[in-house]
C-alpha positions in Angstrom: 0.1 0.1 0.1 1.3 3.5 -0.8 0.4 5.3 2.4 2.7 2.4 4.0 5.8 3.5 2.4 6.6 6.6 2.6 4.7 8.5 5.6 7.0 10.9 6.7 7.2 13.1 3.3 3.5 13.4 3.0 2.4 12.8 6.5 0.2 15.8 7.0 -1.6 15.6 3.8 -2.0 11.8 4.0 -3.1 11.6 7.1 -7.2 11.8 6.5 -6.7 9.1 4.2 -4.3 6.6 6.3 -6.5 6.7 8.9 -9.3 5.8 6.5 -7.5 2.8 5.4 -6.1 2.4 8.9 -9.6 2.2 10.3 -10.7 0.0 7.3 -8.1 -2.6 7.8 -8.5 -3.3 11.5 -11.9 -3.4 11.7 -11.3 -6.3 8.9 -8.7 -7.8 11.0 -11.1 -7.5 14.5 -14.0 -9.1 12.6 -12.0 -11.7 11.4 -10.1 -12.1 14.6 -13.6 -12.8 16.2 -13.9 -15.1 13.5 -11.2 -17.2 14.2 -12.2 -17.2 17.8 -15.5 -18.1 17.6 -14.7 -20.7 15.3 -13.0 -22.7 18.1 -15.6 -22.3 19.9 -13.6 -22.3 23.3 -15.9 -21.8 26.4 -15.5 -22.4 30.1 -17.8 -25.9 31.2 -19.4 -24.7 34.6 -18.3 -27.7 36.8 -20.6 -27.1 39.5 -23.8 -26.0 37.9 -26.3 -29.8 36.5 -27.4 -27.1 33.9 -23.9 -26.6 32.0 -24.7 -27.7 28.6 -27.4 -25.3 28.8 -25.5 -22.6 29.3 -22.6 -23.3 27.0 -24.9 -23.8 24.0 -26.3 -19.9 25.1 -23.3 -18.7 24.7 -22.1 -20.3 21.8 -24.8 -19.3 20.1 -24.7 -15.3 21.2 -21.0 -15.7 19.2 -22.0 -16.9 16.6 -24.9 -14.2 16.0 -21.8 -11.3 16.0 -19.6 -13.3 14.1 -18.8 -12.0 10.1 -17.2 -15.1 7.8 -18.1 -18.4 6.5 -18.3 -20.9 10.2 -17.0 -24.2 9.7 -19.2 -27.2 9.1 -17.7 -29.4 12.4 -18.4 -26.6 14.2 -22.3 -26.2 13.3 -22.5 -30.2 13.6 -21.0 -29.6 17.3 -23.5 -26.9 18.1 -26.5 -28.4 16.9 -25.1 -31.7 19.1 -25.8 -29.6 22.3 -28.7 -27.7 20.9 -30.7 -28.3 17.9 -33.1 -25.0 18.8 -30.3 -22.7 19.3 -28.1 -23.1 16.1 -25.7 -20.0 15.3 -26.7 -17.5 12.7 -24.3 -17.1 10.3 -23.9 -13.3 8.6 -21.5 -12.0 5.7 -20.5 -8.6 6.4 -17.1 -8.8 4.4 -16.7 -10.1 1.2 -14.9 -13.6 0.8 -11.7 -12.0 -1.0 -10.9 -9.6 1.9 -10.6 -12.2 4.8 -7.6 -13.9 3.5 -4.7 -11.6 4.6 -6.3 -10.2 7.5 -7.1 -14.2 8.1 -3.6 -15.1 8.3 -2.6 -12.1 10.5 -4.8 -13.1 13.4 -4.1 -16.7 13.4 -0.2 -15.6 13.4 -1.0 -13.1 16.4 -3.4 -15.7 18.3 -0.6 -18.0 18.7 2.0 -15.4 20.1 -1.0 -14.5 22.1 -1.0 -18.4 23.2 2.6 -18.8 23.7 2.6 -15.5 26.1 0.0 -16.6 28.2 1.3 -20.3 28.9 4.8 -18.8 29.3 3.5 -16.4 32.7 1.3 -19.2 34.0 -1.8 -17.1 33.1 -4.5 -20.2 32.0 -5.3 -22.0 35.6 -8.2 -23.4 34.0 -9.1 -26.4 31.7 -11.8 -25.4 28.7 -13.7 -27.7 26.3 -16.4 -27.1 23.5 -19.0 -29.0 23.7 -17.6 -32.5 22.9 -14.9 -31.8 25.2 -11.8 -30.9 23.3 -10.1 -28.5 25.5 -7.9 -25.7 25.3 -6.1 -23.9 27.8 -5.9 -26.7 30.0 -2.7 -27.9 28.8 0.1 -25.6 29.2 3.6 -26.0 27.3 6.5 -23.8 27.6 7.5 -21.5 24.8 8.3 -22.7 21.3 6.3 -26.1 22.1 3.3 -27.8 21.4 0.3 -27.9 23.5 -1.1 -31.4 23.7 -4.2 -32.1 25.7 -4.2 -35.4 27.3 -6.3 -37.9 25.3 -7.3 -34.9 22.6 -5.3 -33.6 19.8 -2.7 -30.5 18.8 -5.4 -28.8 16.8 -7.9 -26.3 18.1 -10.8 -27.5 17.9 -13.0 -26.2 13.8 -9.5 -26.1 12.3 -8.7 -28.6 9.2 -5.6 -29.6 8.3 -5.6 -27.5 5.2 -5.8 -24.3 7.6 -2.7 -25.5 9.4 -0.8 -26.4 6.0 -1.5 -22.4 5.2 -0.7 -21.1 8.4 3.2 -22.1 7.7 2.5 -21.2 3.9 2.2 -17.7 4.8 3.9 -17.1 7.9 6.4 -14.9 6.0 3.7 -12.7 4.6 2.2 -12.5 8.0 5.1 -11.2 9.2 5.4 -8.8 6.7 1.9 -7.2 7.1 2.4 -7.5 11.0 5.5 -4.9 10.3 3.6 -2.7 8.2 0.4 -2.3 10.8 3.0 -1.5 13.1 4.8 1.2 11.4 1.9 3.2 10.4 0.5 3.1 13.9 0.8 5.8 16.2 3.1 5.7 19.2 -0.4 5.6 21.4 -2.3 2.2 19.6 2.1 1.0 19.5 1.4 1.0 23.5 -2.1 0.0 23.7 -1.3 -3.1 21.2 2.4 -3.7 23.3 -0.2 -3.9 26.3 -2.2 -6.3 25.7 0.4 -8.3 24.2 1.7 -8.4 27.5 -0.4 -10.0 30.5 1.8 -9.5 33.2 1.3 -5.7 32.1 -2.2 -6.2 31.9 -3.4 -8.8 34.3 -7.4 -8.1 33.5 -6.5 -9.6 29.7 -5.0 -12.1 30.9 -7.8 -12.7 33.2 -10.3 -12.4 30.2 -8.4 -15.1 27.7 -9.3 -17.7 31.1 -13.0 -17.4 31.0 -15.8 -15.5 29.2 -18.9 -16.3 31.1 -20.5 -13.0 29.9 -21.2 -14.3 26.4 -19.2 -11.3 24.9 -16.0 -12.2 23.0 -13.5 -10.5 25.0 -10.4 -13.1 24.5 -6.7 -11.4 24.3 -6.0 -12.9 21.1 -7.9 -10.0 19.5 -6.1 -7.9 17.4 -5.1 -4.1 17.9 -7.7 -1.4 17.8 -7.8 0.9 15.1 -8.3 4.0 18.0 -8.1 5.0 21.4 -11.4 4.6 21.7 -11.6 1.2 20.8 -8.7 0.2 23.5 -11.0 2.0 25.9 -13.9 -0.2 25.3 -12.4 -2.7 25.3 -10.6 -2.8 28.8 -14.2 -1.8 30.2 -15.5 -4.9 28.8 -12.6 -6.6 30.1 -13.2 -5.9 33.8 -16.7 -6.4 33.5 -15.9 -10.2 32.5 -13.0 -10.2 35.4 -15.6 -9.3 37.6 -17.8 -12.2 36.5 -15.8 -14.6 36.3 -14.1 -13.9 39.8 -17.1 -15.3 41.5 -17.4 -18.4 39.2 -13.8 -19.5 39.5 -13.5 -18.7 43.4 -14.1 -22.8 43.8 -13.4 -23.9 40.6 -9.7 -23.3 40.1 -7.4 -26.3 39.6 -3.7 -25.6 40.3 -1.8 -24.5 37.6 0.3 -27.3 36.4 3.1 -27.0 33.6 4.5 -29.2 31.2 8.1 -30.4 31.7 9.9 -31.7 28.3 10.4 -35.2 30.4 6.7 -35.2 31.0 6.8 -34.4 34.5 4.2 -31.9 35.5 5.3 -29.0 37.8 2.3 -27.3 40.3 3.0 -23.4 40.9 6.5 -23.5 39.9 7.4 -26.6 42.5 10.0 -29.3 41.2 8.4 -32.9 41.2 9.6 -33.7 44.2 8.2 -30.8 46.5 4.9 -31.8 44.3 5.0 -35.6 45.7 5.7 -34.3 49.2 2.5 -32.0 48.7 0.0 -34.9 47.4 1.6 -37.0 50.2 0.8 -34.5 52.5 -2.7 -32.7 51.2 -3.9 -35.5 49.3 -7.5 -34.8 51.0 -7.8 -31.1 50.5 -5.6 -30.6 47.0 -7.1 -34.4 45.6 -10.7 -34.0 46.5 -10.3 -30.4 45.0 -8.7 -31.0 41.5 -11.4 -34.4 41.5 -14.2 -31.4 42.2 -13.2 -29.1 39.0 -12.3 -32.0 36.8 -15.5 -34.5 37.5 -19.1 -34.0 36.4 -22.3 -34.9 37.6 -21.5 -38.5 36.2 -18.2 -39.1 36.4 -18.4 -41.9 33.7 -20.5 -40.6 31.0 -19.9 -36.9 31.6 -16.0 -37.0 31.7 -14.4 -34.8 29.2 -11.7 -36.2 27.4 -9.4 -32.8 26.9 -9.7 -32.1 30.6 -6.8 -31.3 33.0 -6.2 -34.8 34.8 -3.8 -35.2 37.9 -0.5 -36.5 38.0 0.3 -40.2 39.1 0.1 -40.2 42.5 -3.4 -38.4 42.2 -5.0 -40.3 39.3 -4.3 -43.5 41.7 -6.6 -41.2 44.4 -8.5 -40.8 41.3 -9.2 -44.7 40.8 -10.2 -44.6 44.4 -12.8 -42.4 44.7 -15.2 -44.2 41.8 -15.4 -47.0 43.4 -17.9 -47.9 46.4 -16.8 -48.8 50.0 -14.8 -51.1 49.0 -12.0 -52.0 51.2 -12.6 -48.3 53.3 -15.1 -48.0 56.2 -17.5 -45.3 57.0 -17.1 -42.8 59.5 -19.7 -44.7 61.5 -18.0 -47.4 61.8 -15.0 -45.9 62.6 -16.3 -43.6 65.4 -17.7 -46.3 66.8 -14.6 -48.8 66.9 -12.5 -45.8 67.8 -14.5 -45.9 71.0 -13.3 -49.7 71.8 -9.9 -49.2 71.0 -9.2 -46.2 72.8 -9.8 -48.4 75.8 -7.0 -50.7 75.0 -4.6 -49.5 72.5 -3.7 -46.0 70.7 -3.8 -46.4 66.8 0.1 -46.1 66.8 1.0 -48.9 69.3 1.6 -46.8 72.3 0.6 -48.3 75.8 -2.3 -47.2 77.5 -2.6 -46.4 81.0 -3.9 -49.5 82.6 -4.6 -49.2 86.4 -4.3 -53.0 87.7 -5.1 -54.2 90.9 -5.6 -57.3 92.7 -8.6 -59.2 93.0 -10.9 -59.3 95.7 -11.8 -62.8 96.8 -11.9 -65.5 98.9 -9.8 -68.0 97.1 -7.6 -65.5 96.6 -4.8 -67.1 95.1 -6.5 -70.0 93.7 -9.2 -67.8 92.0 -11.3 -69.6 88.9 -14.0 -67.3 88.6 -16.4 -69.4 87.1 -16.1 -71.9 89.7 -16.1 -69.5 92.9 -19.0 -67.4 91.7 -20.1 -67.0 95.1 -22.9 -64.7 94.6 -24.4 -67.4 92.1 -23.7 -70.4 94.3 -25.7 -68.4 96.9 -28.6 -67.9 94.5 -29.2 -71.8 93.7 -32.0 -73.6 94.8 -30.0 -77.1 95.4 -26.7 -78.9 95.6 -27.5 -82.4 95.1 -26.5 -83.0 92.1 -23.3 -80.8 93.0 -24.9 -77.7 91.0 -22.2 -76.0 93.4 -19.3 -77.3 91.6 -20.7 -76.5 87.9 -19.7 -73.5 86.3 -21.0 -70.6 87.0 -19.9 -68.4 85.2 -20.0 -64.3 86.6 -22.0 -61.7 83.9 -18.7 -59.7 83.8 -15.4 -60.9 83.0 -12.9 -60.5 85.4 -10.4 -57.8 85.0 -8.5 -58.2 87.9 -4.8 -59.9 88.8 -4.9 -62.8 91.0 -1.9 -62.7 93.7 1.1 -65.3 94.0 1.0 -67.4 97.2 3.9 -66.1 99.1 7.1 -67.7 98.5 6.2 -69.0 94.8 9.1 -69.9 92.6 9.6 -71.2 89.6 8.2 -75.0 88.9 10.1 -78.5 88.9 10.8 -79.3 85.4 9.3 -83.0 84.3 9.6 -85.8 85.1 11.1 -84.8 88.6 7.8 -82.5 88.9 5.8 -85.9 88.5 7.1 -86.8 92.0 7.6 -83.5 94.1 6.4 -79.9 93.9 7.3 -76.7 95.9 5.3 -76.3 98.9 5.2 -73.2 98.5 3.7 -73.2 95.0 0.3 -75.1 96.0 0.0 -74.3 99.7 -2.0 -76.6 100.7 -1.4 -79.2 103.4 -5.0 -80.7 104.3 -5.2 -83.3 101.5 -1.7 -84.6 102.9 -3.1 -84.8 106.1 -6.2 -86.3 105.2 -5.0 -88.7 102.5 -1.3 -89.3 103.5 -1.5 -92.7 104.8 -2.9 -93.8 101.1 0.4 -92.1 99.7 -1.0 -89.4 97.8 1.0 -86.7 98.9 3.2 -85.6 101.7 4.7 -83.1 103.3 8.3 -83.2 102.9 10.4 -80.4 104.0 9.8 -77.3 101.4 8.5 -79.8 99.0 5.4 -81.3 98.4 6.1 -85.5 97.5 4.1 -87.9 95.5 4.7 -91.4 96.4 3.0 -92.4 93.2 -0.3 -93.8 95.1 -3.9 -93.5 95.2 -6.9 -95.0 97.2 -6.5 -98.3 94.6 -3.0 -98.3 94.7 -1.3 -97.5 97.8 1.7 -99.0 96.3 1.7 -97.4 93.3 0.3 -96.3 90.1 2.1 -98.7 87.7 1.6 -101.6 89.3 -2.7 -100.8 89.0 -1.7 -100.0 85.4 0.0 -103.4 84.7 -2.7 -105.3 86.4 -5.3 -103.6 84.3 -3.5 -105.0 81.1 -3.1 -108.0 82.5 -6.5 -108.2 82.8 -8.1 -107.4 79.6 -4.8 -107.9 77.0 -7.1 -106.4 74.2 -6.5 -102.9 75.9 -3.6 -103.1 74.9 -2.0 -99.3 76.9 0.1 -97.8 74.5 -1.6 -98.7 71.2 -5.1 -99.9 71.0 -5.7 -97.8 73.7 -4.0 -94.3 73.8 -6.8 -91.8 75.3 -8.3 -92.6 78.5 -10.8 -90.1 80.6 -10.1 -90.5 84.4 -13.1 -89.7 86.7 -12.7 -88.5 90.3 -8.9 -88.3 89.7 -7.6 -87.3 93.1 -4.0 -86.0 92.5 -3.8 -87.6 88.9 -1.1 -90.5 89.8 -2.9 -92.8 87.2 -2.8 -90.1 84.4 0.5 -89.4 85.6 2.1 -93.1 85.1 0.7 -93.7 81.8 2.7 -91.6 80.4 5.4 -94.6 80.5 2.7 -96.4 78.7 2.4 -93.4 75.6 -1.2 -93.2 77.0 -2.6 -89.6 77.3 -5.3 -89.0 80.3 -7.7 -86.5 80.7 -8.5 -86.2 84.6 -11.2 -84.5 86.3 -12.7 -83.7 89.6 -14.5 -81.3 91.1 -12.9 -78.4 92.7 -12.6 -78.3 96.7 -14.1 -82.1 97.1 -10.7 -82.5 97.9 -8.6 -79.4 98.7 -6.7 -78.2 95.8 -6.3 -82.2 94.3 -6.5 -80.5 90.3 -4.1 -78.0 91.3 -1.5 -80.3 92.7 -2.0 -82.0 89.1 -1.0 -79.5 87.2 1.7 -78.6 89.0 3.0 -81.9 88.8 2.5 -81.2 84.7 0.0 -84.0 84.6 -3.7 -82.9 82.8 -6.2 -82.5 85.0 -8.9 -80.3 84.9 -12.0 -78.8 87.6 -15.3 -80.7 86.4 -18.5 -82.3 87.9 -20.4 -85.1 86.9 -23.9 -82.9 87.7 -26.5 -81.8 85.8 -24.3 -81.0 82.2 -23.0 -83.3 80.1 -19.0 -83.1 80.3 -17.7 -80.9 77.8 -16.2 -83.3 75.3 -17.9 -85.2 71.8 -19.2 -88.7 72.0 -17.6 -91.8 71.1 -14.2 -90.3 71.5 -12.2 -91.8 74.3 -10.6 -95.8 74.3 -10.8 -96.4 78.4 -12.9 -94.7 81.1 -11.8 -95.2 83.9 -13.3 -94.6 87.7 -11.5 -96.1 90.9 -12.9 -95.0 93.8 -14.4 -92.2 92.1 -17.5 -91.0 94.7 -19.2 -91.4 91.9 -23.1 -93.4 92.4 -23.6 -94.5 89.0 -26.8 -96.6 89.6 -29.4 -94.1 90.9 -31.9 -91.7 88.7 -31.9 -94.6 85.9 -28.1 -94.6 85.4 -28.1 -91.2 83.9 -24.5 -90.4 85.5 -23.0 -93.9 83.9 -25.1 -92.9 80.6 -23.3 -89.9 79.8 -19.7 -92.1 80.2 -21.6 -94.0 77.5 -22.0 -91.2 75.4 -18.1 -90.5 76.1 -16.9 -93.8 75.4 -16.0 -95.0 72.0 -18.1 -98.3 70.4 -15.8 -101.2 71.8 -14.6 -99.0 74.6 -13.6 -100.0 78.1 -15.1 -99.1 81.1 -12.5 -99.7 84.2 -13.9 -99.9 87.5 -12.3 -100.5 90.9 -14.6 -99.9 93.9 -15.4 -101.6 97.1 -18.7 -102.9 95.4 -16.3 -105.3 93.1 -14.7 -106.9 95.9 -16.4 -106.3 99.2 -19.2 -108.6 100.6 -20.5 -105.6 102.7 -24.3 -105.2 102.5 -23.9 -101.8 101.2 -21.6 -102.7 98.4 -23.7 -105.6 97.6 -26.2 -103.5 96.7 -24.7 -100.8 94.9 -23.0 -104.0 93.0 -26.5 -105.6 92.7 -27.4 -101.9 91.1 -24.5 -101.9 89.0 -25.1 -105.5 87.2 -28.3 -105.0 86.2 -28.0 -101.5 84.9 -25.0 -102.3 82.7 -27.0 -105.3 81.7 -29.5 -103.4 80.2 -27.1 -100.7 78.5 -25.7 -103.4 76.6 -21.8 -103.6 78.1 -20.4 -106.8 78.5 -18.6 -107.4 81.5 -15.0 -108.6 80.3 -13.7 -109.5 83.7 -14.0 -109.7 87.3 -11.3 -109.8 89.3 -10.6 -110.5 92.8 -8.5 -108.4 95.0 -4.5 -107.8 93.6 -1.9 -109.2 95.6 0.4 -105.9 95.9 -2.5 -103.0 96.1 -5.4 -105.4 97.5 -8.0 -104.3 95.3 -10.3 -105.7 92.5 -11.9 -104.4 89.3 -14.3 -104.6 87.2 -13.8 -104.0 83.0 -17.3 -103.4 81.0 -17.1 -103.2 77.3 -19.4 -101.0 74.7 -21.4 -102.9 72.0 -20.0 -101.7 68.9 -23.2 -102.3 67.0 -27.1 -101.8 67.5 -28.6 -105.9 67.5 -28.5 -105.9 71.7 -30.5 -103.1 71.8 -33.0 -104.3 69.4 -32.9 -107.2 71.3 -34.0 -105.9 74.7 -37.2 -106.9 76.0 -37.5 -103.1 78.5 -36.7 -100.0 76.5 -35.2 -99.1 79.4 -32.7 -96.7 79.8 -34.4 -95.8 76.3 -32.8 -94.5 73.1 -32.1 -91.1 72.4 -34.9 -89.3 70.0 -33.0 -89.3 66.9 -33.1 -85.4 66.8 -30.9 -85.8 70.3 -27.4 -84.4 68.9 -24.7 -86.7 71.0 -21.7 -84.4 70.5 -23.6 -81.3 71.2 -22.0 -81.1 75.1 -21.4 -77.1 76.1 -24.2 -76.8 78.8 -26.2 -79.1 77.7 -28.3 -81.0 80.6 -28.0 -84.9 81.1 -30.5 -87.3 79.5 -31.1 -90.6 81.0 -30.9 -92.0 77.7 -28.6 -94.2 74.8 -28.0 -93.0 71.4 -27.9 -95.3 68.8 -24.3 -97.0 67.6 -23.8 -95.6 63.7 -23.9 -98.7 61.3 -22.1 -97.2 58.2 -18.6 -97.7 57.8 -18.3 -94.4 56.0 -19.2 -92.8 59.9 -17.6 -92.2 62.9 -17.3 -94.3 65.3 -18.2 -97.2 63.4 -14.4 -98.5 63.5 -11.6 -98.9 66.0 -9.1 -96.0 65.2 -5.8 -97.2 63.9 -3.3 -98.4 66.2 -1.1 -95.3 68.0 1.3 -93.8 66.9 0.0 -94.4 62.8 -3.5 -92.9 63.9 -1.6 -89.9 64.6 -0.3 -88.7 61.5 -3.4 -90.6 59.2 -6.4 -88.9 58.0 -9.6 -90.3 59.8 -11.2 -93.0 57.9 -14.6 -91.4 57.8 -13.5 -87.7 56.5 -14.0 -88.4 52.9 -13.2 -86.3 49.6 -17.1 -85.1 49.7 -16.6 -83.3 52.6 -15.0 -79.5 52.8 -12.3 -78.7 55.1 -12.6 -75.5 57.5 -9.5 -74.2 54.8 -12.0 -74.8 52.1 -10.1 -78.1 50.6 -11.4 -81.7 50.6 -11.5 -82.9 53.8 -8.6 -85.1 54.1 -6.4 -82.9 51.6 -7.5 -80.3 54.6 -6.0 -82.4 57.2 -2.8 -83.3 55.3 -1.9 -79.5 54.8 -2.4 -78.2 58.3 -0.4 -80.9 60.1 2.4 -80.1 56.8 1.5 -76.4 58.2 2.3 -77.2 62.0 5.4 -78.8 61.3 6.7 -76.3 59.7 6.1 -73.7 62.0 7.3 -75.8 65.0 10.2 -77.5 63.5 11.5 -73.5 61.7 9.9 -71.5 64.5 8.7 -72.3 67.6 11.9 -75.0 69.0 14.4 -72.7 67.6 13.0 -69.3 66.9 11.9 -67.8 69.8 13.9 -68.2 72.4 11.9 -70.8 74.3 13.4 -73.2 76.7 11.3 -76.2 76.1 13.2 -78.6 79.0 10.7 -76.6 81.1 8.0 -76.3 78.7 5.6 -79.2 80.5 1.7 -77.9 80.2 1.0 -76.8 77.1 -2.0 -75.4 75.5 -3.3 -74.5 72.4 -6.1 -71.8 72.5 -7.8 -72.0 69.2 -7.2 -76.1 67.7 -9.0 -77.1 64.4 -7.6 -80.5 63.6 -4.3 -80.7 66.6 -1.7 -79.8 64.0 0.0 -77.9 66.7 0.6 -80.6 69.1 0.8 -83.3 66.7 4.0 -81.7 65.5 5.1 -81.5 69.4 5.2 -85.5 69.5 8.8 -86.0 70.2 8.8 -83.0 72.8 8.0 -84.0 76.4 4.6 -81.9 76.6 1.6 -82.5 76.9 -1.3 -80.1 74.7 -4.3 -79.3 75.8 -6.4 -78.8 72.6 -9.4 -76.6 73.1 -11.8 -76.0 69.6 -13.9 -73.0 70.8 -17.5 -72.8 70.6 -18.0 -70.7 67.9 -15.7 -73.1 65.6 -15.9 -75.7 63.9 -16.6 -79.0 65.3 -13.2 -80.6 64.9 -12.6 -82.0 68.8 -13.6 -85.3 67.3 -10.4 -85.0 64.8 -8.6 -84.7 67.4 -9.6 -87.2 69.8 -9.4 -89.9 66.6 -6.0 -88.8 66.2 -4.8 -90.0 69.7 -5.0 -86.6 71.2 -7.2 -84.8 73.3 -9.3 -81.3 74.1 -12.2 -79.7 75.2 -14.4 -77.8 74.0 -14.7 -73.8 75.5 -16.1 -70.4 75.6 -12.9 -68.5 75.7 -15.6 -65.3 76.9 -15.8 -67.0 80.0 -13.1 -68.5 82.6 -11.3 -71.9 81.6 -11.9 -74.8 84.2 -8.6 -74.7 85.4 -6.4 -73.1 88.8 -4.4 -70.1 88.0 0.0 -70.4 87.4 -1.1 -74.3 85.5 0.4 -73.8 82.1 3.8 -73.3 80.5 3.1 -72.5 77.0 -0.6 -70.5 75.4 -0.7 -70.9 71.8 -3.3 -68.6 69.9 -3.6 -68.8 66.1 -6.3 -66.4 65.2 -8.0 -66.5 68.2 -8.4 -63.1 69.5 -9.3 -61.3 66.4 -12.4 -64.0 66.2 -13.0 -63.1 70.4 -13.9 -59.2 69.6 -16.5 -60.4 67.8 -18.6 -61.3 70.4 -16.5 -59.8 73.8 -13.7 -57.5 75.0 -10.1 -58.4 75.0 -9.3 -56.9 77.9 -10.9 -59.7 80.0 -9.2 -62.7 77.8 -6.1 -61.5 78.3 -6.6 -60.9 81.8 -7.5 -65.0 81.5 -4.5 -65.9 79.6 -2.4 -63.8 82.8 -4.5 -66.1 85.4 -3.6 -69.3 83.7 -0.1 -68.5 82.8 2.9 -69.2 85.3 5.2 -66.7 85.6 8.1 -67.2 83.1 5.6 -68.8 81.0 5.3 -68.2 77.3 2.2 -66.6 75.0 2.5 -67.2 71.5 0.3 -65.2 69.1 -0.4 -65.3 65.5 -3.1 -62.7 64.5 -3.3 -59.7 62.3 -1.0 -56.8 63.3 -3.8 -54.8 65.1 -4.2 -57.4 67.2 -0.5 -58.0 67.5 -0.4 -54.5 68.8 -3.2 -54.5 70.7 -1.9 -57.5 72.8 1.2 -56.4 73.1 0.4 -53.0 74.8 -1.8 -55.0 76.8 1.4 -57.2 78.1 3.6 -54.5 78.6 1.2 -52.7 80.7 1.9 -56.1 82.5 4.7 -55.8 82.8 5.4 -59.2 80.3 9.0 -59.4 78.7 8.0 -58.9 74.9 10.6 -62.1 73.2 9.8 -61.3 70.0 7.0 -59.6 67.5 7.0 -59.7 63.8 4.6 -58.6 61.1 4.2 -58.7 57.4 1.6 -58.1 55.3 -0.6 -56.9 58.2 0.1 -60.6 59.6 1.7 -60.6 62.9 3.4 -63.2 65.3 4.0 -61.9 68.9 6.3 -64.2 71.8 5.5 -62.5 74.9 7.0 -64.0 78.7 4.6 -63.4 82.1 6.8 -61.9 84.5 6.5 -62.5 88.3 5.4 -58.9 89.1 2.0 -58.0 90.6 0.3 -54.9 91.4 0.3 -54.0 95.7 -3.9 -52.6 95.5 -6.5 -54.4 96.2 -9.2 -54.4 93.6 -12.8 -53.1 95.1 -14.5 -55.9 92.9 -13.2 -58.5 90.2 -14.1 -55.8 87.5 -11.8 -52.5 88.5 -11.2 -51.9 84.5 -13.6 -50.6 82.7 
């Protein structure tokens, strides 16, 4: 153009013409710039409004109404998808040939403006068109292409041909820009420079970010022709900023820049700082980001061109898209926290427990469920020894049982069978009353046990051999492995049966003979405190090979033989009842009458009397041995149904607090049913799965029952040999009495077979009833509810083993009283082995520390833990006012 080549020589004469030409050119440029910007339909998406699509449609309609030039077909299609009723109007205010040159200049300057904004961090929001392709959300460094994640490089509505046209005419665009700048006056150039620099004009930078008022005031519009146009533009920009601030206060996303290596940086921070910020503020920052990114429907409405968080935040995004999953609700967390605060903190710190000694009359012999004086006083009758049965307190005690004065570490087995420390069980009444029968004697600082009993004054071992001689089929340690000793006294019978490889469950009521069961346990002989009263004993049916009674003071013949029928329930088909009592070998009137009644009762029960002996030479006693039938033939031939057969609905294995009944259960006839065959001889029966376990049955661990049995055994052999025997620092030479507090198949006990220990296998009442399997292996145990006290004296076990017991118990009762019960049962310097989840391990460790126990070993991995603690001799000095001082 002529007016652009020599402005200095004829400035005054051509000023009017220049102004007119300049005005026309820049008006055209403005119109083309408007067309270029509206062709990309760059509009903000209202993340907080459910009607965002409607707002986008209305805004676009206003933009297109004032736009000169042709609208690309692609944009029209996208607009139609949003709202067919609000299609934009087309206007043709300029000829097509006049658009080409200004269009090139506008594209160039729009591109430069975008790069300047990116470099100065002015764009802080992700903009999207109707179909979700974004601009402004992905910020690149100057000189780099802007790429939206999941989108494309080109601006929406631009064709590939337009990009090529930009490249081909870039030089011409630069020339036109230079000529235009020369024609401007200094004020116009200053205005143009100010609009190009967002740091000098932040209002214009914010105008580039959001356009909520529907007016196209984008900062990419080229220079205006006059100061009046610039003033009007700045006024519009201020209005736009005011409107967008209200909208963006809660919708801003932290600015992210794309580094050359692909790592994103927030607010100029390096990646390490970002990771630290994410870790510290993930709840605050991530939720804010997700609120801006997500629409009402997380999947359907999510925009493919939006700004995504970095890697760490993306993981959080995946979690927020799920439902509760592994996360608990606030209600559950609050409820659980109230319980946890009473035991341990989430960081494993000790809780301040205030321990006190139990204030009970039985002092250091306290058994909570057998010494509940309040409940015993309320009993209507004690005729059937109800006062010796279990009467547990409503609330389990949390006080500690004191130690006898002068208590010492127990004497190790086998020496303990013959003597124990007097101060450990400081009772002499039994020695005075039964000393002449060689039960127990006081010898200096020891209590000694000559091995005698009421029926074997001159030694139990001779008496044991006498039984075998009378009935060779008993075959101690081979055919007969598990024995029940009723009214055991100090359990010398069971103690000496260990020499014949026989395991004996001995029981007697508490205090009938002062501390007799406590004497037995202190000696290292299995025993529990129990009585044949009104309830079934806590054992399954058909599990004992031999039941023994030596002057056990049980009136078997009365009330329809109810008590003897309970032994019939426990005795294995083909098993033996050995009765050594005066009615067998004395002719006193009372004994004769008892013998007559017993003979009639045993006959009606179809028991066969295998042998009745006269007085044995050494001990001067006789015995009668009965054998239980192996089938139902005798039952069916009886002329009288007395005692009657039990109802078919009566479960013989139900034994927890079940009343006794004067009836007999039919014997199994199918060869696949437990009790139809005698187990394998010992020790083969220990390792072989019982014959009545078949592959159609599902085991406790989900495998077919025989496989389940084998896997459990291999597991415990490996654990015991590789961990318990060598890795815990346990001196097994002083370990004798062991309890598996949650036994399944008896695998733990079986793995300890070569050690000089015996294991009480406890099957919880809410666990699968696998106790018959344990007995079938030649081991023994009993049912129990660990929310109650165990029927044993204090300080009677050397080692307690709890495999995932406590986590199960917490569903039914508090853990603290259970650990207090563990403290009561365990001897000083005794060990507790716990396998459970990490939370339980921490809680038990916290309680143990408060009890001044020694933490021998603690280990956890993958939320599973192993804990070994050792009880000490520490006891508190303060005495409680009640048995539950800790709530």
